[in-house]
C-alpha positions as CSV (number, residue, x, y, z in Angstrom):
1,M,-4.8,-200.3,15.9
2,R,-6.4,-202.1,13.1
3,L,-6.7,-198.8,11.1
4,A,-3.0,-198.2,11.4
5,Y,-2.3,-201.5,9.8
6,E,-5.0,-201.0,7.2
7,R,-3.4,-197.7,6.2
8,M,-0.2,-199.7,5.5
9,G,-2.2,-202.0,3.2
10,A,-2.8,-204.9,5.7
11,K,-6.1,-206.7,5.9
12,L,-7.7,-208.1,9.0
13,C,-7.7,-211.9,9.2
14,H,-9.0,-212.3,12.7
15,H,-9.8,-210.3,15.8
16,R,-9.3,-212.0,19.2
17,W,-8.4,-215.4,17.7
18,R,-7.9,-218.2,20.2
19,D,-7.4,-221.9,20.5
20,A,-5.8,-224.3,23.0
21,A,-2.3,-222.8,22.2
22,G,-3.3,-219.3,23.1
23,E,-5.0,-216.1,22.1
24,I,-3.9,-213.4,19.6
25,D,-5.6,-210.0,19.8
26,L,-5.2,-209.1,16.1
27,I,-4.1,-211.1,13.1
28,L,-3.5,-209.1,9.8
29,R,-1.7,-209.8,6.6
30,D,-0.2,-207.9,3.7
31,E,1.6,-209.3,0.6
32,A,4.6,-210.5,2.5
33,H,3.8,-210.6,6.3
34,L,1.4,-212.1,8.7
35,F,1.1,-209.8,11.7
36,F,0.4,-211.1,15.1
37,V,-0.5,-208.2,17.3
38,E,-0.7,-208.1,21.1
39,V,-2.7,-205.1,22.3
40,K,-1.9,-203.6,25.7
41,A,-3.5,-200.7,27.4
42,A,-2.3,-198.7,30.4
43,Q,-1.8,-195.1,31.6
44,T,1.2,-194.7,29.3
45,H,2.8,-196.5,26.4
46,D,5.7,-197.4,28.6
47,H,3.5,-199.0,31.3
48,A,1.6,-200.9,28.6
49,A,4.9,-202.3,27.1
50,R,5.9,-203.5,30.6
51,R,2.7,-205.6,30.7
52,I,4.1,-208.0,28.1
53,S,5.7,-211.0,29.7
54,P,8.2,-213.5,28.3
55,A,5.6,-216.2,28.9
56,Q,3.0,-214.3,27.0
57,A,5.4,-213.9,24.1
58,M,6.0,-217.6,24.0
59,R,2.3,-218.3,24.0
60,S,2.0,-216.0,21.0
61,V,4.5,-218.1,19.1
62,A,2.7,-221.3,20.0
63,A,-0.6,-219.7,18.9
64,E,1.0,-218.4,15.7
65,Q,2.2,-221.9,14.8
66,S,-1.3,-223.3,15.6
67,Y,-2.9,-220.6,13.5
68,V,-0.7,-221.3,10.5
69,E,-1.4,-225.0,10.8
70,Q,-5.1,-224.3,10.7
71,H,-4.7,-221.7,7.9
72,P,-2.1,-223.1,5.5
73,E,-2.9,-220.5,2.9
74,F,-0.8,-218.1,5.0
75,A,2.2,-220.4,5.5
76,H,4.2,-218.6,2.9
77,L,4.0,-215.2,4.7
78,I,6.7,-214.0,7.1
79,P,5.4,-213.9,10.7
80,R,5.9,-210.6,12.6
81,Y,5.0,-210.2,16.3
82,D,4.0,-206.6,17.1
83,A,2.7,-204.9,20.2
84,A,0.1,-202.1,19.9
85,L,0.3,-200.0,23.0
86,V,-2.7,-197.8,24.0
87,D,-2.3,-195.0,26.5
88,R,-5.0,-193.5,28.7
89,V,-6.2,-191.0,26.1
90,G,-6.4,-193.6,23.4
91,R,-3.2,-192.8,21.5
92,V,-1.7,-195.9,19.8
93,E,1.9,-196.8,19.3
94,I,2.8,-199.8,17.3
95,L,6.1,-201.5,18.1
96,Q,7.2,-203.7,15.2
97,N,8.7,-207.0,16.2
98,A,8.2,-206.1,19.8
99,L,7.8,-209.7,21.0
100,G,11.0,-210.7,19.2
101,D,13.2,-209.8,22.2
102,F,11.3,-212.3,24.3
103,I,11.2,-215.0,21.6
104,L,14.8,-215.1,20.5
């Protein structure tokens, strides 16, 4: 997953970042965005996507807010909540703004 973002020019900030607000699997940034990535693995990408719950999406938002408070140097970046889905053979599908449906 990380390599897919790095190919787009993003740089890793944290892997498995956590605090009292929650945990974020990957946090990356580019010139304009701060990517908060939830990684889910299952037999298929569809099954992996179904493992993302509304409660988990809300915890991701709370964790993002906490992260930015602790790292104000990233406050100017636009947050984006993605899902990286991994199937049983290791293929990765990145769903941009995947958590947005739960957050809005």
